[in-house]
N, C-alpha and C positions, 0 to 999 in steps of 0.2 A: 439461545443467545442471538441478539439482533445482528443484522449484517453490519451495522455501523460499529458495534463493539468488536466484532470479528475483524473488521478492517483495521481498527485501532490496535488490536493485539498484533496483527501482521506488521504494522508500522512501528510500534513502540515496544512490543514484547511485554514482559511483565511490568515494565515501567508504567504502563497504562493504569495499573491498579492504583498508583499514587494519584494520578489525575482524577480517576473516578471518585476516589474518596474525598477530593476537594469539592465534589458535587456541583459540577459546572451547570447542571440543569437549574440550579438556584440562582446563578449569577445574574440572569436578566432581571429577576425579581429584586435582588439586592441592588443592582445598578439603578433600576427605576426608582426605588425608594431613596437611595442616596442622591439621585439627580433631583428629587423633589426639593431637597435643601438648596441645591444650586439655583434652581429656577426661582424659589422664594427669595433668595438673596439678590439676584440681579433682575428679576422680573421676566415675564415671557418674552417681551420685546428684546431685553438684554441678552437672554439666552439665544434667541434667534440670530442676534448679531454677533454672538460668540464672545460676549463680554466676560473677561476673566476665565475663559474656557480652558486654557492650558493647565493652570493649577487645579482647576476643578476635575479635569480628566485624570491627572496624576493622583489626586486624592481618591477619586472613585476606584481606580484600579487597585491602589494599595488597600482600600477598605474592603472591596469585594473579593479580590483574589487572594491577597496575602492574609488579611485579618480574618475575614469570614470563611474563606475556603480553608485556610489553615486551621481555624477553630473546629470546623466540621470534621476535617480529617483527624485532628487530635482526638476528638470525641470518638470517632470510629476506632482509633487505635486501642482504646480502652473498653469500648462497648462490645466489640467483636460480634456484631449483629449477624444473624443468619437469614432473617426474613427481610422484606422490603423495609427501607428506612426513608425518611423524607428526602425527596429529590433523587433517590437512587434505588432502582429496582434491582433485585438479585445482586446485592453487593458482593464483590469478591472478598475473600478473606483478607484482613488487613496485612499488608506486606511487613516484613520484619522491621524495617527502619521507619515506619510511618510516623511514630511519635516524634522522633528526632527530626524528620523531614518537616513535619508540621510546625514544630517550635522554631526551626530554622527559618521557615518561610515567614512566619509571623514576625520574628525578630528582624529579618531583612526589611520587611515593610516598616517596622518601627524606625530603623535607621534612616530610611528614605523619607519618612514622614517629617523629620526635622527640617526638611527643605521647604516645608509649607508654613503658612501663617501660624503663629504661636498656639492658638487654641486647638488646632487640628492634632498635632503630636500629643497633646495632653489627653484628648479624647481617645486617641489610638492607644496610648499607654494604659489608660484606665481599663479599656476593653481587653487589652493583652493580659492584664492581671486577672480580670474576670474570666477569661478563657481558660487560663491555667486552673483557677479555683473551680471552675465548672466541670472540667473533664478529668483532671489528674488526681489520683489518690495521693495522700490520704484525705484531702478535703472532698474532692469529687462532689461538688454541690449539686450536680445534676441528679444525684440519687437522694437528695434531701428535699422533700415536698415543700414547696413554697420558696425555697432559695433559688431553685431553677427558674421559677416564674419571675421573681424579682430581677434576676440577672438579664433575662431575655427581654422583659418589657422595657427595660432601660436601654440595653445594648442595641437591640434591633429597633425597638419602637422609636425612641427619642434620639439616641446618640447617632444613629445611622444618617437620618436627614441632617442632623446638626453637623456631622462631619462634612457632608456635601456643601453645607453653607460655609462653615469655617475655613474650608480649603480656599475659598475665594478671598478671604481677608476682610469681608464686609461684616460690620457689626450687626448683631441680631437685635431687632427692635421688639418692644414688648408684645404687640399684637401677634406677630408671627412667631414670637417665642412661645406664646400660648398654643399655637398650632403644633409646634414641635412637641410640646408637652402633651398635647392631646393624643399623639401617637403612642404614648406610653400605655395608657389603659386600652387603647385599641389593640396593641399587640398582646396585652394581658388577655384580651378576648380571643385572639387567634391562637395563642400558644397551647392551651390545653387541647385544642382541636387537632393539633399536629401529633398528639400522643394517643388519642383514643383508640386508633386501630393497632397500636403497639402495646397496649396495656398488659395483655397476657404474657408477651415475651419479656417486658420489663419486670413483671412480678417474678417470672422464673429466674431472672438474673439477679433478683434482689434489689432492683432499683425502685425506690418508692417515689416515683415521679408525681407531679401534681395531679394528673388525670387518674393515676392509680390510687392516690390517696383519697381523692374526692369521689371517684366513681363517675360513670358516664352521665347520669342525670344531673348531679350537682356540678360537674364540669361544664355542661351546657348552660346551666342556670348562671354560673359564674361568668361565662362568656357573654351572655346577654346583658348582665349587669355592668360588666366592664365596658362593653361597646356603648351602652347608654352613657356612662361617665365620659367616655371619649367625645361623644357628640355634644355633651354639655360644655366641655372645654372648647370645642370648635365654635359653638354658639357664642360663648363668652369672647373668644378671639374675634368673631365677627362684629360683636358690639364694640369691642375695643378698637377695631379698625374703622368704625364709623359707618357700618352698613345701615342703610335706611330701609324702611318699609314703603318704598315708592318705586317708580320705574327704574331708577338708577341702581337700586340695591336689591329689589325683590328677586331678581333672577339668581342672585348669589344664595339667598335663603332657600330658593327652590332647588338649586343644585345640591346644597347641603342636605336637604330633606330627601332628595333622590338617593344620595349615598347611604343615608340612614335606612331607607326602605330596602336597599339592596342587602344590607346586613340582616334586617328583619326577615327578608325572604329566605335567607339561608338558615338562620338560627332558630326561628320559631317553629317551622315544620320539623326540623331536626330534633328539637327538644320534645316535641309532641310525639314523635315516632321512635324515640331512642330505644325502647325496649324491644322493638322488632328489627333492629338493624344489627348487621354483623360487621366484622373488621373491614371488608371491602366497601361497604356502605359508608363507614366512618372515614375511610381514606378518600372516597369520592367527595364526601362533605367537606373535608379539609381543602380540597382543590377548589370547590365552590366558594369557600371562605376566602381563599387567595384571590379569586375573581372579585369579591366584594372589596377586598383590600385595594386591588388595582383601581377600581372605580373611585374609591376614596382618595387615593393619590392623585388621580386625574382631577377630581373636583377641587381638591386643595390647591393644586397648581393653577387652575382656571380662576378660582375665587380670590385667592390672595396674591396671585402673580400677575394679575392684569389691572 
């Protein structure tokens, strides 16, 4: 056990288990992706000047900590994982009231969400319902191959940056709306990659997740196809935004190509070597894919926010 976790237990006692199951290691990733929507809404210059920053920060905290953290903890309450899970190594046994704590946290976020611009609480409410359907029996759509994919590609991929945008109260324009839509297939590419190293444990538990249903080879093939669809949408968004093939617009196309190459550098070798890889290798590959996601977020901000 790490010294940090030991210090946490000395400070909080068994209450630390509740915090750990919120998986704070993921919060920076969620915060960054939510913030993409804010920067797209007000622009890089507007974000640097703090335009509409207060509602954006409130929306970010509610989305990242209450909704996403609560959803992950709710999932843990019913999964009862023993091995490593995404963003939490050596998870402690779920505490007795974790499910009630999680639903209470998400619900508190919903109440506070009504203080923000109208589209934001609607997005939050949709994801609240999806969280319950995803984790809680008898529906427990996490265990239904394909349903878990659809929920996550929309919830994390598109709705998360859309929440960062709508918290500001700024209307979404068509070109950058396509950018938000492009994140849906991009997360469709990432999602099976987060499951590959857990396939054996999921099968033992009876959860037929997407990766378990497809198998490693087809999961990686699906990820490559979905990433390709995402970048087609990004390209269409660039055309809709008026990008030109000249000195004023060529750098944007080059940056978008760089992001695409980053995904290719992760996925293509992984797909070629899949049969020789074990769970640790797949877990490492997942974190490399998260790096490609971060590059894409940065490229989107620079290209459509300036």
